[in-house]
N, C-alpha and C positions, 0 to 999 in steps of 0.2 A: 104919559108914564113912559118910560123908555123900556122896551123889551130887553131883557137880559137872556142871554143865550143859555140855554139849560144844560149844556155841555161846552167843554172848552178843548179843544184839539190840541193834544200836546205832541209835539213831533217826537217820533221814536228816536231813542238813542242808539247809536251803534252797538249791536250785539258783540261783546268783546269775543274773540276768537279763543277757541280752547288752546291752552299753552300746549307748545310743540312737544311731541313724544321726544323723550331722550334718544339722541341718535345710537344707533346700533353700531358698536364698534366691529364691522364687518371685517375689516382689515386685521384686527387683531385675532379674529377667529380663523381668517385664513391662514395668518401667520403659524398661529399653533398648530393647526391641521399639517401645515407644510412641514413643521418642525418634526410633528410626530411620525409623518411619513417617511422624511429624510432619515429619521433615527431608527425606523424599522428597516428600511432599506439598507442604512449602513450596517445594522446589526446581521441582517442576512447575508450581505457581502462579506463581512468579517468572518461569519460562520463557515460559508462556501470556502473561503480562502483557506480557513484553518483546517479544513477537511479535505482540501485538495490534495491529490495524490502526487508524490514527486516522481519526476522521471528522469532518466539520464540525459545528459546534453545531446541535442540534435547532432547526427552524424552527416559529415559531408564527403562521402566516398565509401568505397568498398574497404572493409577492416582488411588489415594485413594478415592477422593472426585469428584463429579460433576464439570465440568467446564463450565466458561462462558467467551466468548470474548467481551470485551467493545470496539467497534470501533468507531472512531469519524472522521468526514471531518473537518480537520483544515488547509483548505486553506485560503487564505488571508482575503476573504470577511466573514469569519466565526467566527472572533474573539469574538464578543458578544455571540454568542452561545457556543463556548468552554469556555468562562469564566464561563458562567452558568453551564455548564457540569461538570467543573473542581471541583466547590464547592460541589458537591454531588456525586462523584464517590465512597466515601467510604460506601454510603448507599447500594452498591451492597453485599459488604462483611459482614456489619453490621446487614443485616436483619436475616440472619442465620449464626451466628458466627462459624467458624471451620467447616461448612459444604459444602461450596462452595468455589473453586479457581478460581481467576479472572485474565486475562489478559488484558492489555491495548495496543490496536493497533489504530494508529493515522496515516493519510496520509496528506501529504503537500509537495509542491514542486515537484508535480506530481510523488510522489513515497511514499511508506509505509516507513516512516523514524523510526516509533517506533512499536516495537510489543514486549511487557515485557514477563518476566516469569510469570507464573501462580502463584498466591499468595493468601492465606486468611488473610492477614495482611492489615487491612485498611490504617494504617499510610504508608506503602510501596506503597500501590497503589496511594493513595492521593499525597504522595511525587514526585512520578513518573510523575503523571499528571501535577503537579505544574511546572514541567522543561520543558513543552511542549509548543513551541510558534508557532503561525500560519504562514504559507508560502504559497506564491501564488503559482498556479499551478491547473492541472487537477484533478478530482477526481479519486481515486484508490481503490474503494471498493472491486473489483474483487479479486486481489492479496491478500487481506484479507480474503476473503472467501475461496479461494484455501489453503491458509495456515492454516486455521482453520481447514479444511476437512483433513488435514495430522496429526492433533493433536488429539490423543484419550482423549475420554470422554468429549468432547465438547458437551454440550446439547443445548446451545443458543449463537448465535451472535447477539448482540443488536449493532444497528448501528444508529447513529445521523448524518443526513446530508440533503442537500436540493435538489442538482441536481445529476443527472446521465448522466456520460459523457463517457462511455465506451461500448463495444459491448454486445447489449441486447441478441444476440444469445450464446455468451460465458456465460453471466450471468444466462440465463435459464438453460445451462448444469450444472453450478456449483450448482444451486439452485435445481435441480433435484437429483443431486448427495447428496447434504445436506440432502433432504427429504428421500431418500433411507437410509441414515445413521443416520437418527433420530436427526439431527441438525436443531434446527428452527432459522430462520431469523426474527426478530423484528426489525423494522424500526421506529425511532422517526422522521418523516418527518417534517423538518422546512420549512413553506411556508410563512414565514415574506416577501421574496422577491416573487413578482407575478410571475416572471420567472420560479420559482421552481414548480409551480403547474402543469406544463406541464410534468413532471416526475413522477407524483402520480401514474399513471397506471402502469408504470414499476416498481416501488417499490411495489406496490401490487401484480404484477404478480410474482415477484421473491419471495416475503414473502410467498404468498400463495402456491407457489411449494415446500416450505420446510414445510409447515404446520404452518407457522407463522403468523405474521399480521403487520399491520401498525398502527401507533397512531401518533396523533399530538404532535409536540414539540413546547413548548411555553418557549423562553429564559426569560421571564419576571416572570413565574411563577416556581421559585425553588422550592416551597413545593411540588407542583404536581410532578415535575420530580423526586424528591427524593421519592415520592410515588410510581411512576412508576417503577423507578430503584429497589426498594425494591420487588414489586411484580413480577419483572421479575426474580429476585434472586430465590425468592421462587418457581417460575414456572420452573425454571432451575434444582432445587434440586428435586421437587417433582411432577412436571407436574400439568396438570389440577386438577387433585384429590387433591393435597395438597393446591392448589390456592383457590379452592371452601371452602376448609374447613377453609381457613384463610381469606374469604372474610368478615367477620364481624369486624375483628381487624386491617385488612390491607386496608387503603382506595384506593391504587392504583389496588387492586385485581378485584374490579368490573369493572372499566374502561378496563383492561386487558382481563378479561373474555368476556365482551360484544364485543371487537374485535376479539378475537379468534373465537367467535360463527359467526363471518361473514366471515369466510373462504371460506364457500362453496357457 
């Protein structure tokens, strides 16, 4: 009898390998992250660009004539005041033709969007002012003061505004630097809105630190505004000495001198 094996060796079949996991699309994820980062960076850059403060063109030499910066708060609520100021901008250069250069600086939309080149041409200044519209936003007087400090020959910064919404400490530092440099700040304070009266003390503090003063702004009295701007122009060119010499033929000179005398 032939012995039969009690078991049969069956060779093991190759164990099928697990199906490969679907490949992770790391490239797509990286691209998505890159796109998101790029979009965020672009948005931030665009925002910074939108809020960048305008400054006048760079100077290449010593200015021939004294300079004045005519600065205006043209935020949304300021339309009536800006409309009045626009009508009399030319009085700044007409008071002393050819003796004073004026730049127009305007803030609105929470930034200084206009800071023109200095000019002694009344038509140029008037046309530039006519193209400016009011925009909602916070006040931005301090960047105007900072830019004015960098410009040689600026004797006066005259500012028409109602409220102050910036750092008082930074404002004092800039005002002290202006005073040391001989640049006066003269504020025409519009208090038509009662809430603006709370900032009268701040404006007085800043103006006095520079050797300037604060006067009342009245949008309904364009003649008085024109007289005051003419007087400020004379003051920018010849200081108090020339202003006193012109007080008999320059209606705004008396009012300006009275306020300058209150600085101490």
